[in-house]
C-alpha positions in Angstrom: -4.1 40.9 -122.3 -1.0 40.1 -123.6 0.2 36.0 -122.8 4.1 35.4 -121.8 5.9 32.7 -124.4 6.5 30.2 -121.9 10.1 30.5 -122.6 10.2 34.0 -121.2 7.8 32.4 -118.1 9.9 29.6 -117.5 13.2 32.5 -117.4 10.9 34.0 -114.4 10.8 31.1 -112.6 14.0 30.6 -112.7 14.7 34.2 -111.9 12.7 33.2 -108.9 13.6 29.4 -108.4 17.4 30.8 -107.9 16.7 34.0 -105.8 15.4 31.9 -103.2 17.8 29.1 -103.4 21.1 31.8 -102.6 18.6 33.6 -100.0 18.1 30.0 -98.3 22.3 29.1 -99.1 23.1 32.7 -97.3 20.1 32.1 -94.3 21.4 29.0 -94.1 25.4 29.9 -94.3 25.2 33.1 -91.9 22.6 30.2 -89.1 25.9 27.7 -89.0 28.9 30.4 -88.3 27.0 31.6 -86.2 26.4 28.4 -84.0 30.5 28.7 -84.5 30.8 31.8 -83.1 28.8 31.8 -80.3 31.1 30.0 -77.9 33.1 32.5 -78.4 31.5 35.1 -77.0 30.3 32.6 -74.0 31.3 33.9 -70.3 30.3 31.3 -68.5 31.3 27.7 -70.3 32.5 24.8 -68.6 36.8 25.8 -68.5 35.6 29.5 -66.3 33.4 27.8 -64.1 36.2 25.2 -62.8 38.8 27.1 -63.6 39.7 27.6 -60.2 39.5 25.0 -58.6 43.2 24.3 -59.8 46.4 24.1 -62.4 45.6 24.3 -66.4 46.1 20.7 -67.5 46.3 18.6 -63.9 44.3 15.6 -62.8 41.9 17.8 -59.1 40.6 15.4 -57.0 36.6 16.8 -56.3 35.3 15.7 -52.8 32.3 13.7 -53.1 29.0 15.2 -53.2 26.5 15.6 -50.4 22.4 15.9 -49.9 23.1 19.0 -49.1 25.4 19.8 -51.7 23.0 18.5 -54.2 20.4 20.7 -52.6 21.8 24.1 -53.7 22.8 22.7 -56.5 19.4 22.1 -57.8 18.3 26.2 -55.5 21.1 27.4 -57.9 19.5 26.0 -61.3 16.4 27.1 -59.8 14.0 24.2 -59.6 12.4 23.9 -57.2 12.5 19.9 -56.3 14.8 16.5 -56.9 11.9 15.7 -58.8 11.8 18.7 -60.8 16.5 18.3 -61.7 15.2 14.9 -62.5 12.6 15.8 -65.0 15.2 18.3 -66.3 17.6 15.4 -67.3 
């Protein structure tokens, strides 16, 4: 059996630790970049959903919501009842 010297073991441990640290930092950087890029690919964002209401940078008076409109929006969201809608909030 051949034993490694403590200096070689320390150097090997340092090399492995640096590889793991580099991999973790690279993965973190990739995740941050992905989170920042996702809105560029979103086609149904808030601006797209509200752009049909009127001109950009203009104040628009929205009609008052009634129970029927809330019911339609609940069905459109795929929720079965108002109780589930409130639970989702």
